[in-house]
SEKOLGU-923559 format. One record per atom (N, C-alpha, C): residue in three letters; y, z, x. Coordinates in pm, whole numbers, plus 50000, padded with zeros to 5 digits. Example, Ala and Ser with C-alpha at 12.3 -4.5 7.8 and 13.67 -1.06 7.14 Angstrom:
ALA494315078051319 ALA495505078051230 ALA496705078051320 SER497755070851285 SER498945071451367 SER500035078751290 
END
This chain:
MET440815914683228 MET441845910083094 MET441825899183040 LYS441495899282890 LYS441145884782834 LYS442985880882755 LYS442795866882796 LYS443925869582739 LYS443665866082551 ASN444695859482500 ASN444555860382308 ASN443975850082310 PRO442725846882241 PRO442305831982236 PRO442525823682152 SER443465828782066 SER444545821081945 SER445575812682029 SER446025822782194 SER447185813082213 SER446805802182336 LYS447995792782307 LYS447665779882389 LYS448255780182519 ARG447705772282652 ARG448675773882781 ARG448895761782741 LEU450075755182865 LEU450655742782897 LEU449725731982897 ARG448495733982988 ARG447315727183007 ARG446815718182818 ASP446405729082794 ASP446155724182655 ASP446955714882557 PHE447985712382611 PHE448905698982543 PHE448725687582601 GLY447555690482728 GLY447875681282785 GLY448725674082910 ILE449455683782930 ILE450405685783038 ILE450145690983165 ARG450235681683304 ARG449785685683414 ARG451225688683486 ILE451595695783571 ILE452625700183656 ILE452055696083778 GLY452395687883863 GLY452115683583988 GLY451095680784010 SER450725675484175 SER449605670784161 SER448175679884214 PHE448265690784279 PHE447105703384304 PHE446675709784169 GLU445695711384203 GLU444625715384081 GLU444925732184079 PRO444905735983927 PRO444775751083970 PRO443215757983985 GLY443155773684000 GLY442035779184018 GLY441605782183910 PRO440485786083877 PRO439395789283756 PRO440405796383685 PHE440895807983682 PHE441725811783606 PHE442945809083562 ASN443485799183613 ASN444915794183641 ASN446015804483640 ALA445635811683719 ALA446205828283727 ALA446975831383909 ILE447585840283903 ILE448155845283999 ILE446375854184046 THR445495857483979 THR444065864183991 THR443225856384078 ASP443515844784074 ASP442805835684158 ASP443245835284271 VAL443995843884342 VAL444155845784500 VAL443385860084512 ALA442195861284576 ALA441195869584569 ALA441695883484609 GLY441405895084529 GLY441985905284532 GLY443085910484477 VAL443945903984417 VAL444955903884336 VAL444855907084163 CYS445035918884125 CYS444825924384010 CYS446275926483944 VAL446065925383774 VAL446885926083684 VAL446855932183565 GLY447565942683531 GLY447305951583410 GLY448295953283355 HIS448475956083196 HIS449225957583111 HIS449375969883027 VAL450375974682981 VAL450605984582927 VAL451305977582807 THR451275977982697 THR451905973682586 THR452635983282470 LEU453975983582470 LEU454415994882376 LEU454895988882262 GLU454495986782129 GLU454845977682025 GLU454925986081898 ARG456015994281852 ARG455416004081707 ARG457066002581652 GLY456526007081547 GLY458436007381470 GLY458895995281419 ALA459465996481298 ALA460125984081258 ALA461845987681233 GLY462575976981157 GLY463975984881085 GLY464955984381171 LYS465905991081105 LYS467275997481204 LYS466786006981305 LEU467506003381431 LEU467386013981571 LEU467516024381558 SER467046033481567 SER467216047281599 SER466916050181706 VAL467446053481822 VAL467816054881951 VAL466576069781972 GLY465966065982018 GLY464556072682064 GLY463606076481996 ALA463686068281863 ALA462506065681820 ALA462096050781781 GLY462696043081796 GLY462366027181807 GLY463206018981715 PRO462776005681696 PRO461636002281707 PRO461266001181870 VAL460296000181915 VAL459716000982043 VAL459395986282082 ARG459835978382182 ARG459235966582216 ARG459315961982305 THR458155969082437 THR458625970182580 THR457485974782636 GLY457095972182769 GLY456075977082840 GLY455965976782983 VAL454935980383029 VAL454665974683180 VAL453815966583213 THR453775959683335 THR453185952783373 THR453265954783532 ALA451775956083576 ALA451405964783726 ALA450545946883785 ILE450915946383894 ILE450525937783994 ILE450045943884107 ILE448475947084151 ILE447815952784274 ILE447665937684357 PRO448645940584457 PRO448035926684567 PRO447095922684608 ALA446285934184649 ALA445275933084733 ALA444295944784731 ALA442975940784748 ALA441835955084711 ALA442005961284835 GLY441325973384879 GLY441375981585018 GLY442685988484970 ASP442565993385151 ASP443886001685167 ASP445245993985180 LEU445815998185096 LEU447295987585091 LEU448415996985204 TRP448496007685182 TRP449336016685254 TRP449166017385410 ASN447576016285467 ASN447666019085601 ASN447126004185665 GLN446845994285569 GLN446855982085610 GLN447725971685497 LYS448985968085538 LYS449785962885462 LYS449645949985483 LEU450765942185393 LEU450505926985383 LEU452195923185423 ALA452015908085446 ALA453235903085498 ALA453945899285362 ALA455355902185374 ALA456015897985228 ALA457435893985243 GLY458075886585158 GLY459215879185175 GLY459755880285056 SER461255875885014 SER461935876584911 SER463115866684898 PHE463575865584767 PHE464655858184758 PHE465085861084639 VAL466985860784594 VAL467455865984522 VAL468605854484449 LEU468325844484377 LEU469075830384372 LEU470305839184248 ASN470095849684217 ASN471185853684130 ASN471085870584087 GLY472015880484166 GLY471605891184141 GLY472195901984041 THR472115896283930 THR472655904383823 THR471255913183755 GLY470795920783837 GLY469335929683807 GLY469225937883907 GLU468265948383932 GLU467395953984015 GLU466275953184063 ALA466065951584175 ALA464575956884262 ALA464945965784341 ALA463955976984297 ALA464075987884349 ALA462645985184458 GLY463315987284578 GLY462025986984722 GLY462395975484744 LEU463325963684693 LEU463345951984758 LEU464175949184877 MET464915960084952 MET465545962185058 MET464525967685202 TRP463615971685131 TRP462605974385268 TRP461755965685271 VAL461425954285175 VAL460915942385168 VAL461395934285263 GLN463005930585267 GLN463705923885325 GLN463615929185448 GLU463955940085512 GLU464325946585600 GLU462865949185697 SER461915950885626 SER460605953385734 SER459535938185710 GLY459765932285599 GLY458855922685595 GLY457135925385543 ILE457445940285493 ILE455905940285440 ILE456165945185322 LEU454565941585249 LEU454605950285120 LEU453235962785143 GLU453585969885070 GLU452745981885097 GLU452485994184967 ASN452595986984851 ASN452135991584718 ASN452105980584625 PRO451605983784503 PRO451765975384375 PRO453345972484367 ILE453465960984244 ILE454705959184249 ILE454745960484079 LEU455745963884003 LEU455705965283880 LEU456555960083795 PHE456765950183704 PHE457695945783614 PHE457865956183478 THR458815959983445 THR459515967183318 THR460795962783265 ASN461495970083154 ASN462845966683132 ASN463465976183211 THR465115971083212 THR466045974283308 THR466285990683264 LEU466415997483172 LEU466466010783147 LEU465486020683200 SER463956013683221 SER462756020783263 SER462656020183395 VAL463526012783493 VAL463136013883638 VAL462496026083707 SER463556038683670 SER463156050083729 SER462286054183643 ALA461826051583537 ALA460336060083542 ALA459126051283571 ALA459086037083603 ALA458316031783633 ALA458226034283824 HIS459236035183868 HIS459296039984013 HIS458396056184004 VAL458736065183946 VAL458246076383955 VAL456816075583894 GLY456136068083797 GLY455046064883820 GLY454466059683954 LEU454716047983977 LEU454176043184062 LEU454046050384209 LEU455366058584233 LEU455236068384335 LEU454176083784340 GLN454106082684194 GLN452776089884185 GLN451606087784244 TRP451096076284186 TRP450196066684203 TRP449906066384346 MET450936064884426 MET450286065084594 MET450386076984636 LEU451526089984594 LEU451166104284603 LEU449716107984583 ASP448846107084480 ASP447846109684466 ASP446826105784551 ARG446786091584613 ARG445966083084678 ARG446026090384833 TYR447316093384843 TYR447556099384983 TYR448426105884992 PRO447146122685020 PRO448176132784970 PRO449086137885117 ALA448836127885228 ALA449636133185333 ALA451096126385314 LEU451426119185218 LEU452626109585219 LEU453686122785204 GLY454946121085311 GLY456006130985266 GLY455746142285328 ILE454296147185365 ILE454326158485484 ILE454096153285604 THR453106148985660 THR452426144385796 THR453056129885807 ASP452696121385652 ASP452676110485639 ASP454396100985613 ASP454576091785631 ASP455726085685582 ASP456076084185445 THR457016077585415 THR457256084285249 THR457406064485172 PRO456526063585091 PRO456396049185019 PRO457846041384993 THR458026032384963 THR459186027184881 THR458906017284750 PRO458266022884660 PRO457626016584531 PRO458616003084500 MET458185989984447 MET459185980584428 MET458355977584225 VAL459765980184218 VAL459895975384035 VAL461045966584015 LEU460855954383960 LEU461655945383894 LEU461455944683750 GLU463035943083728 GLU463085943483562 GLU463785932883505 CYS463695934383368 CYS464795922983271 CYS464855930583176 ASP466105927983116 ASP466725932783015 ASP466205929382884 ASP465095941282796 ASP464785935582666 ASP465855942982558 SER466765947282578 SER467285957082443 SER467565945782374 THR467455935382346 THR468155927282227 THR466885930582112 LEU465955931282157 LEU464535935782060 LEU464025949782073 ASN464425956182160 ASN463805968882209 ASN464465979382183 ASP464625991782161 ASP465316003782198 ASP465626007482310 SER465886000782397 SER466186001882519 SER466636018282565 ARG467446022682509 ARG468366031982528 ARG467366045282525 GLY465916042782416 GLY465096055382403 GLY464076058082528 MET464256045082627 MET463666046582765 MET462136050282695 HIS461156042682635 HIS460016046482639 HIS458886040582698 VAL459116037982824 VAL458046035682914 VAL458086047983015 LYS457126055483008 LYS456906068083083 LYS456136065483166 PRO455966073583313 PRO455446069383433 PRO453666069683388 GLU453306079583276 GLU451726078283222 GLU451436064583220 HIS452486055483157 HIS451856041983115 HIS452006034883239 VAL452686035783357 VAL452866031083492 VAL451276030383550 THR450766045183546 THR449296052783562 THR448096039183499 GLU448666044083357 GLU447666032483293 GLU447616017683295 ALA448736014283311 ALA448895999983392 ALA448155995183527 LEU447796004683584 LEU447336002583742 LEU446006003683730 GLY445696015883614 GLY444146015183646 GLY443526005783520 VAL444075998883416 VAL443785985383388 VAL443305974083435 ALA444345975183548 ALA444365962883657 ALA442785955183684 THR442475940883650 THR441635938583710 THR441915924183716 SER440865913783804 SER440985902483833 SER440495893383719 GLY440595880883714 GLY439875875683554 GLY441355869283521 PRO441385862483414 PRO441885855583280 PRO443275869983287 VAL444415861883290 VAL445905875583244 VAL446565872283128 ALA446045881483056 ALA447145881382925 ALA448675874382938 GLU448715868582827 GLU450595859982861 GLU451385862582756 GLY452685863882791 GLY453745861782643 GLY454085876682647 ALA453795882982504 ALA454285896782426 ALA453525905182471 VAL453025905282616 VAL452605919882637 VAL453255926082769 GLY452775937982752 GLY453065944682904 GLY454845944582936 ALA455465940783007 ALA456805940483038 ALA457425931482954 GLY456195919382953 GLY457215909382833 GLY457175908982681 THR456935921182613 THR457035922382490 THR457935922782453 GLY459225929582490 GLY460575924582429 GLY461295914982499 MET461265904282566 MET462035892082666 MET461815879482570 MET463085873882597 MET463405859482552 MET463325849882646 THR463015838982635 THR463015825082722 THR463685814782648 TYR464575805882679 TYR465395799782642 TYR465695800182483 ASP465955812082424 ASP466455814382308 ASP464825813782217 PHE463815812682272 PHE462925817182201 PHE462475827282252 LYS460825833682195 LYS459935845982273 LYS459975840682390 GLY459645852782478 GLY459125847182631 GLY458135861282682 GLY458525861782794 GLY457865873982848 GLY456455872182972 ILE455405873782973 ILE454605871983080 ILE454155856783091 GLY454185853083220 GLY452905837683255 GLY452615838583377 THR451435831983366 THR451015832583545 THR450275815383557 SER450405812583662 SER449635801683722 SER449185798683823 SER448445789583883 SER447875787584049 SER447605775784068 ARG447295774184191 ARG447405760984244 ARG445855760784363 ARG445295753784391 ARG444385755484522 ARG445045744684584 LEU444705746884753 LEU445395736784869 LEU444245732384928 VAL444015720284984 VAL442675716385082 VAL444065714885192 MET444125717285298 MET444685721685415 MET443995715985514 GLY443805703685589 GLY442985704585694 GLY441605706285646 ASP441325718385750 ASP439655722485697 ASP439655737285652 ARG440735738685566 ARG440675747885509 ARG441435750085338 VAL440805758485274 VAL441425755885119 VAL442265772585109 TYR443435767485023 TYR444125780385033 TYR444205781184861 THR444705794184866 THR445375796484658 THR446305799384696 LEU447145795684605 LEU448655802084578 LEU448595803184427 GLY449405816084370 GLY449225819184215 GLY450705830784243 VAL451305826984096 VAL452515833184051 VAL452065838683918 ILE453035848383920 ILE453035856683804 ILE454575860183777 LEU455325862283631 LEU456505864983596 LEU456765872683489 ASN457885873683483 ASN458425878383353 ASN459825875283307 SER459455864683207 SER460365851583148 SER461425857583052 ASN462525861583087 ASN463585867582980 ASN465245858083026 HIS465085843483027 HIS466345837983084 HIS466255825283016 GLY467825819583022 GLY467665806582989 GLY468825805982820 ARG469445793582851 ARG469765791382697 ARG469165779282620 ARG469145780682502 ARG468165766682451 ARG468495755782498 ARG469425750582477 ARG469905738282515 ARG469645731682627 ASN469215741582754 ASN469075736882852 ASN467525735582885 LEU466355737082787 LEU464975739482788 LEU464615726482816 ARG463545722082938 ARG463305706882975 ARG461655711382971 ILE460775705182904 ILE459255706382926 ILE458735693582980 LYS458265689083105 LYS458065680383169 LYS459125668283123 GLY460035668183155 GLY461195656983156 GLY461905658082979 HIS461175665282881 HIS461445660882780 HIS462745673482728 ALA463685669582663 ALA464515676882618 ALA464315683582509 VAL463455692282543 VAL462655698582425 VAL463775710782324 GLY464885718882417 GLY465655729682357 GLY466695720582287 GLU467365706182315 GLU467995698182215 GLU467165695082064 MET466385694082088 MET465225687981979 MET465165698781866 ILE464605711181948 ILE464345719681824 ILE465735732381854 SER466525727181765 SER467795734881769 SER467755748381664 ASP467105749581575 ASP467245758281501 ASP465955769781565 LEU465875777381459 LEU464705787681525 LEU465465797481637 MET466885801181605 MET467405806381711 MET467575818481673 PRO467525832181801 PRO467295842781746 PRO468425852481691 THR468175861381655 THR469335866181583 THR470845871881671 ARG470375872981804 ARG471025878181862 ARG470545874882016 GLY471105867082078 GLY471085858682227 GLY471185868782324 GLN470855864682441 GLN470935870782556 GLN470825860882678 GLU471865862182823 GLU471565853582945 GLU469935859782976 GLY469765872582994 GLY468705871683064 GLY468685870183220 SER467295871083240 SER467045874083380 SER465175867783433 ILE464865866183548 ILE463555864283565 ILE462945864583664 THR462005875583688 THR461615881883788 THR460145875783845 VAL459815869683954 VAL458245864084005 VAL457965872184097 VAL456505868984093 VAL455575874284204 VAL454885860284271 VAL454965858384359 VAL454235847284399 VAL453175851684549 ALA451955852984517 ALA450835852184581 ALA450295842684651 THR449525844684791 THR448695833984861 THR447935842284955 ASP446875832584960 ASP445725833585104 ASP446125830585230 ALA447145818185205 ALA447515813585333 ALA448165820885433 PRO448215818785542 PRO448525831685659 PRO450115827885719 CYS450845830585600 CYS452345832685599 CYS452775841585653 ASP453885844585785 ASP454805853585787 ASP455625857185689 ALA456745867785749 ALA457775874585596 ALA458735862985586 ARG458855856385719 ARG460065844585717 ARG459585832985607 GLN458375831085648 GLN457875816585535 GLN457885821485389 LEU457175833685378 LEU457245839685221 LEU458395837085208 SER459635842785270 SER460845843185187 SER461165830485170 ARG460745818185209 ARG460995803885208 ARG460365803685111 LEU458825804085090 LEU458105803284944 LEU458905808784797 ALA459535822284805 ALA459745829284716 ALA461495819684636 LYS461925812984763 LYS463145800384704 LYS462345789784622 ARG461165785484726 ARG460525774084596 ARG460215778584484 ALA460035788884478 ALA459145793884308 ALA460835792184192 MET461985796284249 MET463315794884199 MET463345778184163 LEU462955770284253 LEU463295756084203 LEU462405751884092 GLY461085756284063 GLY460085755683926 GLY460805760983808 VAL461695775683820 VAL462575779183712 VAL463475770483660 ALA463905760583774 ALA465165751783764 ALA464635740383702 ARG463765735483725 ARG462745725883656 ARG462595725083503 THR462795739883424 THR462515741683315 THR464155740583231 GLY464715745383349 GLY466515745783263 GLY466885756383312 GLY466515762983397 GLY467315777583457 GLY468395772483536 ILE469785777683508 ILE471125778783578 ILE471105788983657 ALA470575798883633 ALA470945814383686 ALA472445818283657 TYR472595821083553 TYR473825821283470 TYR474315835683533 HIS475865837383519 HIS476315849083568 HIS475455860783555 GLY474785865183414 GLY474545877283374 GLY472845878783395 SER472625868183490 SER471075864283486 SER470685872683672 GLY469585877583624 GLY468715887083787 GLY467565876983794 ASP467715867383867 ASP466825856783938 ASP466235859284055 ILE465035867084087 ILE464885874984214 ILE462875870484198 ALA463105866984293 ALA461295861584339 ALA461035869084496 VAL459435875884463 VAL459065883984580 VAL457755875684644 ALA457225871384745 ALA456365868884779 ALA455675871884873 PHE454175871784885 PHE453165880684991 PHE451855870985004 SER451015874985080 SER450275864585179 SER449125878885192 SER447705876385149 SER446665884385201 SER445955878685311 ALA446465869385370 ALA445715867985514 ALA445115877085587 ASN446565884885598 ASN446695891785766 ASN446765905685662 ARG446145916985737 ARG446565931985714 ARG447085938085854 ILE448075946085813 ILE449305950085933 ILE448705963085959 ALA448595972286035 ALA448525986086058 ALA449455994286018 HIS449606000285963 HIS450366012685932 HIS451086020586088 TYR449886022586110 TYR449986028786263 TYR449116022686375 PRO449416013386435 PRO449016004686525 PRO448126013686651 ASP447546011486747 ASP446686019586789 ASP447456009486926 GLN447765998086937 GLN447905994087034 GLN449895987287008 ALA450555985687123 ALA451805976687115 ALA452025965687079 GLU450625956187090 GLU450715945687036 GLU449835940286953 TYR449825930486883 TYR448545933186736 TYR448315913486735 SER447575907186683 SER447205893386658 SER447395895186490 LEU447905883286469 LEU447835874186349 LEU447675861986323 ARG446775857686192 ARG446845846786180 ARG447805839186159 ALA448065824686149 ALA449465817786102 ALA449345802486078 ILE450225800186012 ILE450085787685952 ILE451645781685974 SER451315766486057 SER452725761486116 SER453345754585997 ASP454735757686078 ASP455955752985951 ASP455715739985877 PHE455045732886031 PHE454805719385977 PHE453465714885863 TRP453085725785803 TRP452095723585720 TRP452315733985585 MET453725735385567 MET454095743585485 MET454275737485357 ASN454485723885362 ASN455495713585250 ASN454315716385101 ASP453255717685125 ASP452045714985035 ASP452435728184972 LEU452405741785039 LEU452605753784979 LEU453995753584910 PHE455055748584944 PHE456425749584876 PHE455915741984739 GLU455465729184763 GLU455415724284616 GLU454495731784527 ALA453405736284582 ALA452495745484473 ALA453385757584437 ALA454535764384496 ALA455245774584444 ALA456165771184332 ALA456465761484355 ALA457615754584236 ALA456675749284099 ASP455375739484177 ASP454755737684017 ASP454095752883957 ALA453855758484024 ALA453015766883975 ALA454035778383857 THR455345779883942 THR456155786283847 THR456755782183732 GLU456945767983748 GLU457405760383609 GLU456345761883557 GLU454865759583563 GLU453955759983475 GLU454135777483405 ALA454065785783482 ALA453775799683449 ALA455245799983369 VAL456495796683346 VAL457285798683277 VAL456975793483129 LEU456355779983126 LEU455775775382996 LEU454855780282908 ASN453675789583034 ASN452815793782940 ASN452955804582900 ALA454105814882942 ALA454855825882884 ALA455435821282769 MET455985809082728 MET456585807182600 MET455545802582538 LEU454365797282505 LEU453035789482466 LEU452565801782405 ALA452065811782509 ALA451165823882467 ALA451945830982351 ALA453615832782370 ALA453985843882287 ALA453975843982176 LYS454175853582083 LYS453945852781930 LYS455695853781924 THR455575851281771 THR457455857781739 THR457255872481708 VAL458065876681763 VAL458415889081773 VAL459895896381721 VAL459895902781593 VAL460675909681503 VAL460995921181603 GLY462335923481638 GLY462545941681715 GLY463575945681596 ARG464615954181692 ARG465545962881627 ARG466235957981547 ASP466555962481439 ASP467715958081347 ASP467545945081303 GLY465965942581318 GLY465745925181225 GLY465955917081343 ASN466425922981452 ASN466665908881568 ASN465235897681627 THR465255887881562 THR464145877981598 THR463895871581666 ALA463185871681797 ALA462545862381878 ALA461795850481827 HIS461825839481790 HIS460655830581770 HIS459805823981865 ALA458405822081828 ALA457575819881895 ALA458135805181919 LEU457795793782018 LEU458205778382025 LEU456595773781912 PRO457245766081843 PRO456445760781777 PRO455675749781802 HIS454215748881793 HIS453285740581866 HIS453565729281810 ASP453765726481698 ASP453435716581600 ASP454685706181665 ARG455565711381653 ARG456555702481704 ARG457115697781816 LEU456445708081931 LEU456315702882054 LEU455385696082081 GLU454375690882033 GLU453205683082015 GLU453815672681972 LYS454715672481866 LYS455195655481806 LYS456215653781913 ILE457135662782009 ILE458105656482068 ILE457235647882214 LEU456005658582255 LEU455435653082376 LEU454935637582292 ALA454415637482202 ALA453765621682179 ALA455155611982173 SER455935614682131 SER456675605382101 SER457345594882210 GLY457165602182320 GLY457855597582442 GLY459005596582438 VAL459815605582401 VAL461495607382413 VAL461465614382562 
END
């Protein structure tokens, strides 16, 4: 999946976040086996006609690892900073500490359709599910795009999930107003999908950590970019109608972390959101899920005991730093990649103006 060649990312402005280098794609797909696919639904213009549009929404699918994810599961954890949102499947991750199917991003009123689509995708691949095998618990994370999108029209269908999973690939990841990010806003600018990664040398090992997120949160006055009060300096270009919004984050790593450690990583991702100005307002759903591809956990083990690779808690600090840094960069990548979008009833979310941002960064203010 290629990013828009005309879009710019944070590092194109000469800004580096943290001390660790990114992977070759600077994306969650730098973690081997992780694939991402988008389906973007964008049609119609003008006055809202429920069921007809305008449509500004979509689905983003994250496949966590290659191979048989159902029978060979991954360790996973999570963190909820503020829970004004829905995260279907999160309870099972919290209880079991495992991830057994792909993760989806979509809009709030399309969680049920996305859930059905992912469930059908799993049932097609595992014919014994619900008969002689267990039943899966799909994970769907949502943000509210109703300011720009005909949300009540529920235009995301189960087949769009199948399509997003079918086009999911490794390599560069499209960002901004794509997939589930099509109708999202960030700090009263256009937002959406953002991603970033970090490579870490720890002893004789090299690990990768990557983040992908759907950014739909924040108030303009709070926006900070590398310490610059950008939101205060660009106080115009406000949306026709604002919202508090939410942010959903997925963290992936090939470092051998257990579920407890992954929940700790998910917490640090929210520190990256905070650096950009995130407050976790009352109406915001700030939810992070983290998983590790280092170990595969058998669904039906042959023995009562099994062995897993593990990293010491005393070596976790670099991973904590990488999670915060990559998340901060991913939020800003989402904003910089996003185009101006005019949604239903003429509601407009403006792109963060690159030329004005460059002047602010050059001023040293």
